[in-house]
C-alpha positions as CSV (number, residue, x, y, z in Angstrom):
1,M,-29.3,-11.3,14.8
2,P,-28.0,-10.0,11.5
3,E,-26.6,-12.4,9.0
4,N,-24.7,-9.7,7.2
5,I,-22.8,-6.5,8.3
6,V,-21.8,-4.0,5.7
7,V,-19.1,-1.3,6.4
8,A,-18.2,1.5,4.1
9,T,-14.6,2.8,4.3
10,D,-12.5,5.6,2.7
11,F,-9.4,4.1,4.4
12,R,-8.9,7.1,6.7
13,A,-7.7,6.3,10.2
14,E,-11.2,7.3,11.5
15,A,-12.8,4.6,9.5
16,D,-10.5,2.0,11.1
17,R,-12.5,2.2,14.4
18,A,-15.7,1.4,12.5
19,I,-14.1,-1.6,10.8
20,D,-12.7,-2.8,14.1
21,R,-16.1,-2.7,15.7
22,A,-17.7,-4.3,12.7
23,V,-15.2,-7.2,12.9
24,M,-16.0,-7.7,16.5
25,L,-19.8,-7.6,15.9
26,A,-19.5,-10.1,13.0
27,A,-17.5,-12.5,15.1
28,E,-19.9,-12.2,18.1
29,R,-23.0,-12.7,15.9
30,E,-21.4,-15.2,13.4
31,A,-22.3,-12.8,10.7
32,D,-20.7,-12.2,7.3
33,L,-18.8,-8.9,7.0
34,F,-18.7,-7.0,3.8
35,L,-16.2,-4.1,3.5
36,V,-17.1,-1.6,0.8
37,H,-15.1,1.1,-0.9
38,A,-16.7,3.1,-3.7
39,I,-14.8,5.1,-6.3
40,E,-16.2,8.2,-8.0
41,R,-17.3,8.1,-11.6
42,G,-14.3,9.1,-13.8
43,Q,-11.9,7.2,-11.6
44,E,-12.3,3.9,-13.4
45,D,-8.6,3.7,-14.0
46,V,-7.8,3.3,-10.3
47,D,-5.2,0.7,-9.4
48,T,-7.4,-2.0,-8.1
49,S,-4.5,-4.0,-6.8
50,A,-3.7,-1.1,-4.5
51,L,-7.3,-1.1,-3.3
52,D,-7.0,-4.8,-2.6
53,R,-3.9,-4.3,-0.5
54,M,-5.7,-1.6,1.5
55,M,-8.7,-3.8,2.1
56,H,-6.5,-6.6,3.3
57,G,-4.5,-4.1,5.4
58,V,-7.5,-3.0,7.5
59,L,-8.8,-6.5,8.3
60,P,-7.3,-8.7,11.0
61,A,-5.2,-11.7,9.8
62,D,-7.8,-14.2,11.0
63,A,-10.7,-12.5,9.3
64,G,-11.3,-15.4,7.0
65,E,-11.9,-15.3,3.2
66,V,-11.4,-12.0,1.5
67,A,-12.9,-11.6,-2.0
C-alpha cells in the first residue's frame, strides 16, 4: 500500500473530484496526502495567502494537519 499520495490541482471544479477521491484513498490506506499547486515562472508575486485559503477550501475539515 502507498505511504504517500500526491494530487496536483489547478482549483477548477473538475479537480475537486480527484481531490475527493485522493482523500478517500489516503484515509482507507492510512497514507499521507500531498496537495500540490504549481505556479508558472514569472508569477512569483502571486498572493500565497490566497493559495493557502484555496488549499484549505478543497480539503475536508477533518483532513488533519495542513502545511
